C-alpha positions as CSV (number, residue, x, y, z in Angstrom):
1,M,170.9,-221.2,-35.5
2,D,171.9,-222.6,-32.2
3,S,169.6,-225.6,-31.7
4,R,169.0,-224.6,-28.1
5,L,167.2,-221.5,-29.4
6,L,164.6,-223.6,-31.3
7,L,162.9,-224.4,-28.1
8,K,162.9,-220.9,-26.7
9,R,159.6,-219.1,-27.4
10,S,157.7,-216.0,-26.4
11,F,154.0,-216.3,-25.6
12,S,152.9,-212.9,-24.3
13,V,149.5,-211.9,-25.5
14,P,148.6,-208.2,-25.7
15,A,145.7,-207.0,-23.5
16,A,143.8,-205.9,-26.6
17,V,143.1,-209.4,-27.7
18,L,142.2,-212.6,-26.0
19,V,143.5,-215.9,-27.5
20,A,142.1,-218.9,-25.8
21,C,142.7,-222.3,-27.4
22,T,141.5,-225.8,-26.3
23,L,141.7,-229.0,-28.2
24,S,138.4,-228.2,-29.9
25,G,139.4,-224.7,-31.2
26,C,140.5,-221.1,-30.5
27,L,138.4,-218.2,-29.3
28,L,139.7,-214.8,-30.5
29,S,138.1,-211.6,-29.2
30,G,139.1,-208.0,-29.0
31,K,138.8,-204.6,-30.5
32,L,141.2,-203.9,-33.3
33,D,141.3,-200.5,-35.1
34,G,137.5,-200.2,-34.8
35,L,136.9,-203.7,-36.0
36,T,135.8,-206.5,-33.7
37,S,137.8,-209.7,-34.5
38,G,136.0,-212.9,-35.1
39,A,135.2,-214.3,-31.7
40,T,133.5,-217.5,-32.8
41,N,133.2,-219.6,-35.9
42,D,131.0,-217.8,-38.5
43,A,127.8,-219.8,-38.6
44,A,127.9,-219.8,-42.4
45,C,131.2,-221.6,-42.4
46,A,131.4,-225.4,-42.9
47,G,133.6,-227.4,-40.6
48,D,133.4,-227.6,-36.8
49,R,137.0,-228.3,-35.8
50,G,140.1,-226.1,-35.6
51,P,140.3,-222.3,-35.6
52,P,137.2,-220.3,-36.1
53,G,136.2,-219.7,-39.8
54,I,136.0,-216.2,-41.2
55,R,133.9,-215.4,-44.2
56,V,135.7,-214.0,-47.2
57,S,134.0,-212.3,-50.2
58,A,135.7,-212.8,-53.5
59,K,135.8,-210.3,-56.4
60,D,133.5,-212.6,-58.5
61,G,130.7,-212.3,-56.0
62,S,131.3,-215.7,-54.5
63,A,132.3,-216.4,-50.8
64,Y,134.1,-218.9,-48.8
65,C,135.7,-219.3,-45.4
66,I,139.2,-219.4,-44.1
67,D,140.6,-220.2,-40.7
68,S,141.2,-217.1,-38.5
69,T,144.7,-218.4,-37.5
70,E,147.1,-221.1,-38.4
71,V,146.1,-224.6,-37.1
72,T,147.7,-224.9,-33.6
73,N,149.5,-227.8,-31.9
74,A,146.4,-228.2,-29.7
75,H,144.2,-228.6,-32.8
76,Y,146.5,-231.0,-34.5
77,K,147.0,-233.1,-31.4
78,E,143.3,-233.7,-31.2
79,F,143.5,-234.9,-34.8
80,V,146.4,-237.3,-34.2
81,I,144.6,-238.7,-31.1
82,A,141.4,-239.2,-33.0
83,K,143.1,-240.9,-35.9
84,A,144.8,-243.4,-33.6
85,G,147.4,-244.3,-36.2
86,A,145.0,-244.8,-39.1
87,T,146.0,-243.0,-42.3
88,S,143.4,-244.3,-44.7
89,G,141.3,-242.0,-47.0
90,Q,144.2,-240.1,-48.4
91,P,144.5,-239.4,-52.2
92,P,146.8,-241.5,-54.3
93,E,149.6,-238.9,-54.3
94,C,149.7,-239.4,-50.5
95,S,149.8,-243.2,-50.4
96,W,153.4,-243.0,-49.1
97,N,152.2,-241.2,-46.0
98,T,151.8,-243.8,-43.2
99,D,152.1,-241.5,-40.2
100,F,150.4,-238.2,-39.4
101,T,152.9,-237.4,-36.6
102,P,154.9,-234.2,-37.5
103,T,158.6,-234.6,-38.3
104,I,160.6,-234.3,-35.1
105,D,164.1,-233.8,-36.5
106,T,164.2,-230.0,-36.9
107,G,163.8,-228.8,-33.3
108,Y,160.3,-229.3,-32.1
109,P,159.2,-232.3,-29.9
110,W,156.0,-234.2,-30.4
111,P,153.7,-234.4,-28.6
112,P,154.0,-230.7,-28.0
113,P,154.7,-229.4,-24.5
114,D,151.9,-227.5,-22.8
115,H,153.6,-224.1,-23.4
116,R,153.5,-224.8,-27.2
117,L,149.8,-225.8,-27.5
118,N,148.7,-222.4,-28.8
119,A,151.6,-222.1,-31.3
120,P,151.1,-223.1,-34.9
121,V,151.7,-226.8,-35.6
122,V,154.9,-227.1,-37.7
123,E,156.8,-229.9,-39.4
124,A,153.6,-231.4,-40.9
125,D,154.0,-232.3,-44.5
126,W,151.5,-231.4,-47.3
127,C,149.6,-234.7,-46.9
128,D,149.4,-234.3,-43.1
129,A,147.9,-230.8,-43.6
130,A,145.4,-232.0,-46.3
131,A,144.3,-234.9,-44.1
132,Y,143.8,-232.6,-41.1
133,C,141.7,-230.2,-43.1
134,R,139.5,-233.1,-44.4
135,W,139.0,-234.4,-40.9
136,A,138.0,-231.0,-39.7
137,G,135.3,-230.7,-42.5
138,K,137.4,-228.2,-44.4
139,R,140.1,-228.3,-47.1
140,L,143.5,-226.9,-47.8
141,C,143.1,-223.5,-49.3
142,G,143.2,-223.7,-53.1
143,R,141.2,-222.2,-56.0
144,I,138.2,-220.0,-55.4
145,G,135.2,-222.1,-56.2
146,G,136.9,-225.3,-55.1
147,G,139.7,-227.6,-56.2
148,A,143.5,-227.2,-56.5
149,L,145.3,-224.1,-57.9
150,A,147.6,-224.4,-60.9
151,S,151.1,-223.5,-59.9
152,S,150.8,-220.4,-62.1
153,E,147.8,-219.2,-60.1
154,T,149.4,-218.8,-56.7
155,K,150.0,-215.1,-57.3
156,T,146.5,-214.4,-58.8
157,S,144.1,-213.1,-56.2
158,Q,141.1,-213.7,-58.6
159,R,141.9,-217.4,-58.3
160,S,143.6,-218.1,-55.0
161,E,141.6,-218.4,-51.8
162,W,144.7,-217.8,-49.7
163,L,145.9,-214.8,-51.6
164,T,142.5,-213.1,-51.7
165,A,142.2,-213.3,-47.9
166,C,145.7,-212.1,-47.3
167,S,145.6,-209.2,-49.8
168,K,142.0,-208.2,-49.4
169,G,141.2,-209.2,-52.9
170,G,144.4,-207.8,-54.3
171,E,144.1,-204.4,-52.7
172,R,147.1,-204.8,-50.3
173,A,150.7,-205.9,-50.5
174,F,150.7,-207.1,-46.9
175,P,147.7,-208.2,-44.8
176,Y,147.9,-205.0,-42.8
177,G,148.5,-202.5,-45.6
178,D,150.8,-201.6,-48.5
179,E,153.9,-200.6,-46.6
180,Y,156.1,-203.2,-45.0
181,D,156.2,-203.0,-41.2
182,R,158.9,-205.2,-39.7
183,N,157.2,-205.1,-36.3
184,A,153.7,-205.9,-37.4
185,C,154.0,-209.7,-37.8
186,T,156.2,-212.5,-36.6
187,G,158.9,-212.3,-39.3
188,D,162.7,-212.3,-39.1
189,I,162.4,-210.0,-36.1
190,A,161.7,-213.2,-34.2
191,R,164.6,-215.2,-35.8
192,D,166.1,-215.8,-32.4
193,T,162.9,-216.7,-30.7
194,G,160.7,-218.4,-33.3
195,S,156.9,-218.6,-33.7
196,T,154.5,-217.0,-31.3
197,N,151.0,-218.0,-30.1
198,V,148.5,-217.7,-33.0
199,G,146.7,-214.4,-33.0
200,S,148.9,-212.8,-30.4
201,R,150.2,-210.0,-32.6
202,V,147.1,-207.8,-33.0
203,S,149.0,-205.7,-35.6
204,C,149.1,-208.7,-37.9
205,E,145.4,-208.8,-38.8
206,G,144.1,-208.9,-42.3
207,G,143.7,-208.5,-45.2
208,V,140.1,-209.5,-44.1
209,G,139.2,-208.5,-40.5
210,G,139.4,-211.3,-38.0
211,I,142.2,-213.2,-39.8
212,F,145.7,-213.2,-38.2
213,D,149.2,-214.2,-39.1
214,M,148.9,-214.5,-42.8
215,S,152.3,-212.9,-42.9
216,G,155.0,-214.6,-40.9
217,N,154.7,-216.9,-37.8
218,A,154.5,-220.1,-39.9
219,E,154.5,-220.3,-43.7
220,E,151.4,-222.2,-44.9
221,W,150.9,-225.1,-47.3
222,I,148.2,-224.5,-49.9
223,D,146.5,-226.8,-52.4
224,A,148.8,-226.0,-55.4
225,C,151.1,-228.8,-56.5
226,A,152.9,-229.1,-59.9
227,S,152.0,-232.8,-60.2
228,T,150.2,-235.6,-58.5
229,D,152.9,-238.3,-58.6
230,G,153.7,-238.6,-54.9
231,A,156.2,-237.5,-52.2
232,N,158.5,-235.6,-54.5
233,D,155.8,-233.3,-56.1
234,D,156.5,-229.6,-55.8
235,C,153.8,-228.0,-53.7
236,A,153.4,-224.3,-52.8
237,V,153.6,-222.6,-49.5
238,Q,152.7,-218.9,-48.8
239,G,152.9,-216.3,-46.1
240,G,156.5,-216.5,-45.0
241,S,157.6,-217.3,-41.5
242,W,159.6,-216.2,-38.5
243,E,162.7,-217.0,-40.5
244,D,161.9,-214.6,-43.4
245,G,162.2,-211.0,-44.4
246,E,160.2,-208.4,-46.3
247,A,160.1,-210.0,-49.8
248,T,158.8,-213.3,-48.6
249,L,156.4,-211.8,-46.0
250,S,154.3,-210.0,-48.7
251,C,151.1,-211.6,-49.8
252,I,152.0,-212.0,-53.4
253,G,155.7,-212.4,-53.0
254,S,155.5,-215.2,-50.6
255,A,154.8,-218.2,-52.9
256,R,157.5,-220.8,-52.8
257,V,157.6,-224.6,-53.5
258,F,158.8,-227.5,-51.5
259,K,158.5,-231.3,-51.8
260,R,155.1,-232.6,-50.7
261,S,156.8,-234.8,-48.1
262,Y,159.0,-232.0,-46.6
263,G,157.9,-230.8,-43.2
264,W,159.9,-228.0,-41.7
265,R,160.3,-226.1,-38.4
266,S,158.6,-223.0,-39.7
267,R,156.0,-224.5,-42.0
268,G,152.4,-225.0,-41.0
269,F,149.0,-224.5,-42.5
270,R,145.4,-223.2,-42.2
271,C,142.3,-224.5,-43.8
272,C,139.5,-223.1,-46.0
273,A,135.9,-224.2,-46.2
274,D,132.7,-223.7,-48.2
275,I,129.8,-221.6,-47.1
276,K,127.1,-223.9,-45.8
């Protein structure tokens, strides 16, 4: 792609939904197919920073929370400022990570310009994402009940927090239904324009009501790594991005692996949390 296009973005928000982000979080409100989207953080959700948390009920009767959108540049900027260069408290497999600033060699500047504050933060590596979620009082989405997923479990909705939320507990191929709709989410239809403001595509809601962009926009790191050796561990991402087509944009078909240390222009994350 022409590198000049990497900085060209569309930020229109449909009248049906309001997306308002500050450094402390996002407020989503609107009427979507008879369901009111999550306007504020569910009071039952742990964590008080970042996108509002939405409660998800698992098939085993348990429950947890997941961010309503991907973490935005505004959210992540608050984290970077608060950390003031400190990187302590990371697990041993992230001991190599001495800077939480996103990679800046694939097209996106940091700090982000004002017109990018409500877009998903990208170019953060796995350790950056995990550190942000801990700081926010949450965790990277992993196994239902807590802990990391085994690599073999990323496509098992009975185990994966991320997949359960995307597929409505295994009931849907895509967050919005069983049939692929190229216009529903920010997939390869946006290959020339890139990611959009989080939650701005009201047609990209689900699998659980109030959750947006689980297909496309930015693919998302999850807590599922093949080993805990360090920077070269293979870790999973799900959801696909604005660079991807149908196969990668499905909930179950989206799992891919990249090196723990490898941030990319279309790779971001969201967090999960316990019920208080």
